[in-house]
PAGUKE-720751 format. One record per residue (C-alpha): residue in one letter; x, y, z. Coordinates in steps of 0.5 Angstrom, whole numbers, plus 500, padded with zeros to 3 digits. Layout:
<rs>
   code     x     y     z
      A     X     Y     Z
...
</rs>
This chain:
<rs>
   code     x     y     z
      M   776   562   563
      S   778   562   570
      K   778   557   576
      Q   772   558   581
      K   775   558   588
      K   771   555   593
      Y   768   557   601
      T   767   552   605
      L   764   555   611
      F   765   551   618
      V   760   553   623
      E   760   550   631
      E   753   549   634
      E   754   553   641
      L   749   550   645
      E   745   555   649
      F   744   554   656
      E   742   557   662
      V   744   555   668
      F   741   557   675
      G   743   554   682
      L   738   554   687
      S   738   552   695
      S   732   548   698
      P   732   544   704
      F   726   539   700
      A   728   533   696
      D   729   533   689
      Y   722   529   688
      R   719   534   692
      L   722   541   689
      A   720   538   682
      W   713   537   685
      E   714   544   686
      L   717   547   680
      N   711   543   676
      N   706   547   680
      R   708   553   680
      F   711   554   672
      E   707   549   669
      F   712   544   667
      K   712   537   667
      F   719   534   670
      E   719   526   671
      K   725   522   674
      S   729   520   669
      L   731   512   668
      D   738   514   665
      L   742   516   670
      F   747   522   668
      S   755   520   668
      L   760   525   669
      T   767   523   669
      D   772   527   673
      R   778   530   670
      K   783   528   675
      T   781   521   678
      K   778   519   670
      V   773   516   676
      Q   766   515   672
      R   760   518   677
      Q   753   517   677
      F   747   522   678
      Q   739   521   678
      H   736   528   675
      F   728   530   673
      H   728   532   666
      F   723   536   662
      E   722   537   654
      D   718   543   652
      E   716   540   645
      E   712   547   643
      N   718   551   645
      H   724   547   643
      S   727   547   650
      T   729   541   655
      F   730   542   662
      Y   734   539   667
      L   734   539   674
      L   740   536   678
      K   742   536   685
      N   748   537   687
      K   749   533   693
      Q   748   525   691
      G   750   520   696
      N   757   522   698
      Q   760   525   691
      S   757   532   689
      I   757   534   681
      T   762   540   682
      N   765   542   689
      E   766   549   686
      H   758   551   687
      N   758   546   693
      L   752   551   697
      M   747   549   691
      D   743   545   692
      F   740   544   686
      F   742   546   678
      L   737   548   674
      I   739   547   667
      I   735   551   661
      K   737   548   654
      N   735   552   648
      N   731   557   652
      L   728   561   647
      T   722   564   651
      I   723   565   659
      E   726   572   661
      T   731   569   665
      N   731   576   671
      Q   723   574   672
      F   724   567   671
      L   730   569   677
      N   724   572   681
      Q   719   567   679
      L   723   562   683
      R   726   565   688
      N   718   566   690
      T   717   559   689
      N   716   554   695
      G   721   550   698
      I   727   556   695
      V   731   559   700
      A   735   563   693
      A   737   562   687
      F   742   565   682
      K   744   565   675
      L   750   562   674
      E   755   562   669
      N   756   556   664
      E   763   557   663
      D   764   554   670
      F   761   548   670
      D   764   542   666
      F   758   537   666
      I   754   542   661
      D   759   538   655
      Y   756   531   658
      I   748   534   657
</rs>
């Protein structure tokens, strides 16, 4: 009788995120309200602060954000204002006022959603951004 071989399968769970950069003169609560009306989202201001640790200075920064969990489609949406107080989430995209992040997008077609964002009241410009450009994705 031969010895049985054991194989171990390691699967890294890669989270799927889509990041949209938004330019808007609106305050965060007003933009959340506009998105709620346009897309029937239910953004709410999170009581928990979004914490980031700066890789260079090791200083922890905290940001307010809005979130919405779509339980039916198993997706989570985050609306983050890039500049809060005297700090920004990322300096690489400092022209973006907001980041709209969709975690586990299974139902929204990206190009159609981008066009709808561009036609939403209060949004001057909307862009699809690459996940690799953002260190803060790991914190969500």
